[in-house]
C-alpha positions as CSV (number, residue, x, y, z in Angstrom):
1,M,98.8,-12.0,59.2
2,I,95.9,-10.2,57.4
3,N,96.0,-10.4,53.7
4,S,94.1,-8.0,51.4
5,V,92.6,-10.4,48.9
6,I,90.2,-9.9,45.9
7,T,87.3,-12.3,46.6
8,G,85.0,-11.3,43.8
9,S,84.8,-9.2,40.6
10,G,82.3,-7.9,38.2
11,S,82.1,-5.7,35.2
12,Y,79.6,-4.0,32.9
13,I,80.4,-3.6,29.2
14,P,77.8,-1.3,27.6
15,E,75.7,-2.9,24.8
16,V,76.1,-0.1,22.2
17,E,79.1,-0.9,20.0
18,V,80.4,1.9,17.9
19,E,82.7,0.9,15.1
20,N,85.4,3.2,13.7
21,S,83.4,3.5,10.5
22,S,80.8,5.5,12.5
23,F,83.2,8.5,12.5
24,I,83.6,8.6,8.7
25,E,81.5,11.8,8.4
26,N,82.9,13.5,11.5
27,P,84.2,17.1,10.8
28,F,87.6,16.5,12.5
29,C,89.7,19.6,13.2
30,T,93.1,20.4,14.6
31,D,93.4,22.2,17.9
32,D,93.6,25.6,16.1
33,G,90.2,25.0,14.5
34,K,91.4,24.2,11.0
35,R,89.5,21.4,9.3
36,I,91.7,18.3,8.7
37,Q,92.0,18.0,4.9
38,N,92.7,14.2,4.8
39,D,89.9,11.9,3.9
40,N,88.4,10.6,7.1
41,Q,89.2,7.0,6.2
42,I,92.9,7.9,6.2
43,V,92.4,9.6,9.7
44,I,90.6,6.5,11.0
45,D,93.1,4.0,9.5
46,K,96.0,5.9,11.1
47,F,94.2,6.1,14.4
48,Q,93.5,2.3,14.4
49,E,97.1,1.6,13.6
50,I,98.4,3.6,16.5
51,T,95.8,2.8,19.2
52,G,94.7,-0.7,18.2
53,I,91.1,0.4,18.6
54,Q,88.5,-0.9,16.1
55,S,85.4,-0.2,18.2
56,R,84.3,1.1,21.5
57,R,81.2,0.8,23.8
58,Y,78.8,3.5,24.8
59,V,76.0,3.5,27.3
60,R,72.4,3.9,26.3
61,E,70.8,7.3,26.6
62,N,69.0,6.3,29.8
63,Q,72.1,5.0,31.6
64,S,74.6,6.9,33.8
65,C,77.9,6.4,35.5
66,S,76.3,5.5,38.8
67,Q,73.9,3.0,37.2
68,I,76.6,1.0,35.4
69,A,78.8,1.2,38.5
70,S,75.9,-0.4,40.4
71,I,75.5,-3.2,37.9
72,A,79.3,-4.1,38.1
73,A,79.0,-3.8,41.9
74,K,76.1,-6.3,42.1
75,R,78.0,-8.8,39.9
76,A,81.1,-8.5,42.1
77,I,79.1,-8.9,45.3
78,E,77.4,-12.0,43.9
79,D,80.8,-13.4,42.7
80,A,82.2,-12.9,46.3
81,G,79.1,-14.5,47.8
82,I,78.8,-11.9,50.5
83,N,75.9,-9.9,52.0
84,P,76.1,-6.3,50.9
85,E,75.4,-5.2,54.5
86,E,78.8,-6.6,55.4
87,L,80.6,-4.0,53.4
88,D,82.6,-1.4,55.4
89,M,83.4,0.8,52.5
90,I,82.4,1.7,49.0
91,I,85.0,3.5,46.9
92,V,84.0,4.7,43.4
93,A,86.7,6.0,41.1
94,H,85.4,8.2,38.3
95,N,86.3,11.6,36.8
96,F,83.0,13.1,35.5
97,G,80.2,11.6,37.6
98,D,76.7,11.3,36.2
99,V,77.0,13.4,33.1
100,I,73.5,14.4,32.0
101,S,72.7,13.2,28.5
102,G,72.5,16.0,26.0
103,S,73.8,18.7,28.3
104,N,77.4,17.7,29.3
105,Q,76.6,18.8,32.8
106,T,78.3,16.9,35.6
107,D,76.2,15.7,38.5
108,I,78.1,14.5,41.6
109,V,75.8,15.6,44.4
110,P,75.2,13.2,46.1
111,S,78.4,11.3,45.4
112,I,78.4,8.4,42.9
113,A,79.4,6.1,45.8
114,S,76.3,7.2,47.8
115,R,74.1,6.5,44.8
116,V,75.6,3.0,44.4
117,K,75.0,2.3,48.1
118,H,71.4,3.4,47.6
119,E,71.0,1.3,44.5
120,L,72.4,-1.7,46.4
121,G,69.9,-1.1,49.2
122,I,72.5,-1.1,51.9
123,K,71.1,0.1,55.3
124,N,74.4,-0.4,57.3
125,E,75.1,3.1,58.5
126,F,78.8,2.3,59.0
127,C,79.3,1.4,55.4
128,V,81.1,4.5,54.2
129,P,80.7,5.5,50.5
130,Y,83.0,8.0,48.9
131,D,84.3,9.0,45.5
132,L,87.9,9.1,44.3
133,I,89.0,11.5,41.5
134,F,92.5,10.4,40.4
135,G,92.4,10.2,36.6
136,C,92.6,6.8,34.9
137,P,94.6,5.3,37.8
138,G,91.5,5.8,40.1
139,W,90.5,2.2,40.5
140,I,94.0,1.0,41.4
141,Q,94.3,3.9,43.9
142,G,91.0,2.8,45.4
143,M,92.4,-0.7,45.8
144,I,95.4,0.8,47.5
145,Q,93.3,2.8,49.9
146,A,91.0,-0.2,50.7
147,H,94.2,-2.2,51.4
148,M,95.5,0.4,53.8
149,F,92.2,0.5,55.7
150,I,92.2,-3.3,55.9
151,Q,95.8,-3.4,57.2
152,L,94.9,-0.8,59.8
153,G,92.0,-2.9,61.0
154,E,89.5,-0.2,60.1
155,A,87.8,-2.3,57.4
156,K,87.3,-6.0,56.6
157,K,85.3,-5.9,53.3
158,C,85.4,-3.2,50.7
159,L,83.8,-2.6,47.4
160,V,86.1,-0.8,44.9
161,I,84.6,0.4,41.6
162,G,85.9,2.1,38.5
163,S,83.1,3.6,36.4
164,E,83.1,6.1,33.6
165,V,80.9,7.5,30.8
166,L,83.3,9.4,28.6
167,S,81.0,9.4,25.5
168,R,79.3,12.4,27.0
169,V,82.4,14.5,27.4
170,V,84.1,14.1,24.1
171,D,84.4,16.7,21.3
172,P,83.1,15.4,18.0
173,Y,85.6,17.7,16.2
174,D,88.6,16.1,18.0
175,R,90.2,12.9,16.6
176,D,90.8,11.8,20.2
177,T,87.1,11.3,20.5
178,M,87.6,7.9,19.0
179,I,89.8,6.7,21.9
180,F,87.3,7.1,24.7
181,A,84.6,4.7,25.8
182,D,82.2,3.8,28.6
183,G,82.3,1.0,31.1
184,A,82.5,-0.2,34.7
185,G,84.5,-2.7,36.7
186,A,84.3,-3.7,40.4
187,T,86.0,-5.8,43.0
188,I,85.4,-7.0,46.5
189,I,88.6,-6.8,48.5
190,E,88.6,-8.5,51.9
191,G,90.9,-8.8,54.9
192,V,91.7,-12.6,55.3
193,V,93.7,-14.0,58.1
194,E,96.3,-16.4,56.7
195,S,99.7,-17.8,57.5
196,E,101.3,-17.0,54.1
197,K,101.4,-13.6,52.4
198,R,99.3,-13.1,49.3
199,G,96.9,-10.6,47.9
200,I,98.3,-7.0,47.7
201,I,102.0,-7.5,48.6
202,S,103.3,-4.2,47.3
203,H,102.1,-0.9,45.9
204,A,103.4,2.4,44.7
205,T,102.0,5.7,43.6
206,V,103.8,8.7,42.0
207,S,102.6,12.0,40.7
208,H,104.1,14.8,38.5
209,S,102.1,18.0,38.5
210,Q,104.3,20.7,37.0
211,Q,104.2,21.0,33.2
212,E,102.6,17.5,33.3
213,K,99.5,18.8,35.1
214,D,97.8,19.9,31.8
215,Y,98.6,16.8,29.6
216,L,94.9,15.9,30.2
217,Y,92.5,18.7,30.7
218,I,89.0,20.1,30.0
219,G,89.1,22.6,27.1
220,E,87.1,24.2,24.3
221,S,85.8,22.4,21.3
222,F,88.1,22.3,18.2
223,N,85.1,23.8,16.3
224,R,86.0,27.5,16.2
225,F,83.1,28.4,13.9
226,G,80.2,27.6,16.2
227,K,78.9,29.1,19.4
228,D,79.5,26.0,21.6
229,T,80.8,27.1,25.0
230,T,80.8,23.6,26.4
231,K,84.1,22.2,27.6
232,Y,85.3,18.7,26.6
233,I,88.0,16.3,27.6
234,K,91.3,17.1,25.8
235,M,94.8,15.5,25.9
236,K,98.3,16.2,24.6
237,G,98.9,12.8,23.2
238,H,102.6,13.1,22.2
239,R,103.5,14.4,25.6
240,I,101.5,11.7,27.4
241,Y,103.3,9.1,25.3
242,S,106.8,10.4,26.1
243,Y,106.0,10.9,29.8
244,S,104.4,7.4,30.2
245,L,107.3,5.7,28.4
246,I,109.8,7.0,30.9
247,Q,107.8,7.2,34.1
248,V,105.5,4.1,34.1
249,P,108.3,1.5,33.9
250,K,110.1,3.4,36.7
251,A,107.0,3.2,38.9
252,I,106.4,-0.5,38.3
253,Q,110.0,-1.2,39.0
254,Y,109.9,0.7,42.2
255,C,106.9,-1.3,43.3
256,L,108.8,-4.5,42.6
257,D,112.0,-3.3,44.3
258,K,110.1,-2.5,47.5
259,I,109.7,-6.3,48.0
260,G,112.8,-7.4,46.1
261,L,110.8,-9.2,43.5
262,P,112.5,-9.8,40.1
263,L,110.5,-8.8,37.1
264,K,111.0,-12.2,35.6
265,E,108.8,-13.7,38.3
266,I,105.7,-11.7,37.1
267,N,103.0,-13.8,35.3
268,K,100.8,-11.1,34.0
269,I,100.8,-7.3,33.7
270,L,97.3,-5.8,33.7
271,I,98.0,-2.3,32.4
272,H,95.5,0.5,31.8
273,Q,94.1,0.1,28.3
274,A,95.1,3.6,27.0
275,N,96.7,3.0,23.7
276,E,98.0,-0.3,22.3
277,K,101.2,1.0,20.9
278,M,101.9,3.1,24.0
279,D,101.3,0.1,26.3
280,E,103.5,-2.2,24.2
281,A,106.3,0.4,24.3
282,I,105.9,0.8,28.1
283,I,106.2,-3.0,28.7
284,E,109.2,-3.3,26.3
285,R,111.0,-0.4,28.1
286,L,110.2,-2.1,31.5
287,Y,111.8,-5.3,30.4
288,K,114.8,-3.7,28.7
289,N,115.5,-1.7,31.8
290,S,115.8,-5.1,33.6
291,G,118.1,-6.5,30.9
292,I,115.4,-8.6,29.3
293,E,115.4,-7.9,25.5
294,T,111.9,-9.3,24.8
295,P,108.9,-9.4,27.1
296,P,107.4,-12.9,27.6
297,E,104.7,-13.8,25.2
298,G,101.2,-13.2,26.6
299,I,102.5,-11.1,29.5
300,M,100.2,-8.1,28.7
301,P,96.5,-8.9,28.0
302,M,94.7,-6.3,25.9
303,I,91.0,-5.6,25.4
304,I,91.2,-2.2,23.9
305,E,90.6,-3.5,20.4
306,R,86.8,-3.8,20.8
307,L,86.2,-1.9,24.1
308,G,88.3,1.3,23.7
309,N,89.6,3.3,26.6
310,S,87.1,3.5,29.5
311,S,89.5,5.2,31.9
312,V,89.1,3.9,35.5
313,A,87.1,0.9,34.2
314,T,89.8,-0.7,32.0
315,V,91.9,-2.5,34.6
316,P,89.1,-4.0,36.7
317,T,87.2,-5.0,33.5
318,L,90.3,-6.7,32.2
319,Y,90.8,-8.6,35.4
320,D,87.2,-9.7,35.6
321,M,87.2,-10.9,32.0
322,I,90.3,-13.0,32.6
323,V,89.1,-14.6,35.8
324,K,85.7,-15.3,34.2
325,G,87.4,-17.1,31.3
326,Q,86.3,-14.5,28.7
327,L,89.8,-14.1,27.2
328,K,90.7,-17.6,25.9
329,E,94.4,-16.9,25.5
330,H,94.8,-15.7,29.1
331,S,94.2,-17.2,32.5
332,I,95.1,-16.5,36.1
333,H,96.2,-19.3,38.5
334,Q,96.8,-19.8,42.2
335,N,100.1,-18.3,43.3
336,D,100.5,-16.2,40.1
337,L,102.1,-12.9,40.5
338,L,100.2,-10.0,38.8
339,V,101.1,-6.3,38.3
340,F,98.2,-3.8,38.0
341,A,99.4,-0.5,36.6
342,S,97.9,2.7,35.3
343,V,98.8,6.3,34.2
344,G,96.5,9.3,33.8
345,A,95.5,12.8,34.4
346,G,97.4,14.7,37.0
347,M,99.8,13.2,35.9
348,N,99.4,10.2,38.2
349,I,100.9,6.7,38.0
350,N,100.3,3.7,40.3
351,S,101.1,0.1,40.5
352,I,100.2,-3.0,42.6
353,V,101.9,-6.3,42.9
354,Y,99.3,-8.9,43.7
355,K,99.8,-12.6,44.6
356,V,96.8,-14.8,43.7
């Protein structure tokens, strides 16, 4: 059989660290433009209590989404020990492309994947680069697509990247600005002929696009007194929380049920680093739905505390940090069963069961 196996990973964590204290002078407003009267320290303390975020990483002024994607890609290729010319496909998940510093203008022509192929110096004309816009679950969806091409015999080696520079699309008047971050993560996924099943053994994707469509959107600044016509990333946090708490456990369980795998067999759940309290609630609901009162200790690694929410980059970055031994309390071993899961704009949810 042909298994779809991760043979290498890499990530790029931007060097600029922005502490919560950096927002102490921000003129935060509500969505109707009214200035929040609470002292900003109160706003920041409440934010940290809910999200778990103490700091986040931003790119430098001369960096872009495609540039940091290329850095992560090079590290993944080196880790896999392959020649870049062997790649059949480059899939880059993002949502805003190369946003021009100081202008908030999106630049996606040519595609981010084409720019990465160029940066890697790949001459192979049959290496197909394309972008994937799927909200925060983009990298996982890219992995699912690569897996499908491998299983069809249309690809043998694929590079899947999640890269985002959200610091250039946030509204300084919106408290949610503090959630978002920049970063990139990448994996090499290969078709390997083996006698026993491993790698991606199950996957599921669901989407709800009625009233849920606008839970994450691009909208006006909360500053109603200026002349800023620029649009920024916005989200309806309470609705996303309620939606995710119900729908993400269902999607993960469906992914497990497809192969008859009990939840208790899972060793790690690598979930999108969106909000610490929300992620904890999702995992607790998942286990309670299976009749398990308390999730196993250490089942859900978190890196949001110091890295923030970098959208498509959170899950591949988390995976890379674990396998590279950068999270001392977490490790991944041969034959471990992992769940990758994410939720984001659309609203879209996806999940993968992966056997190491």
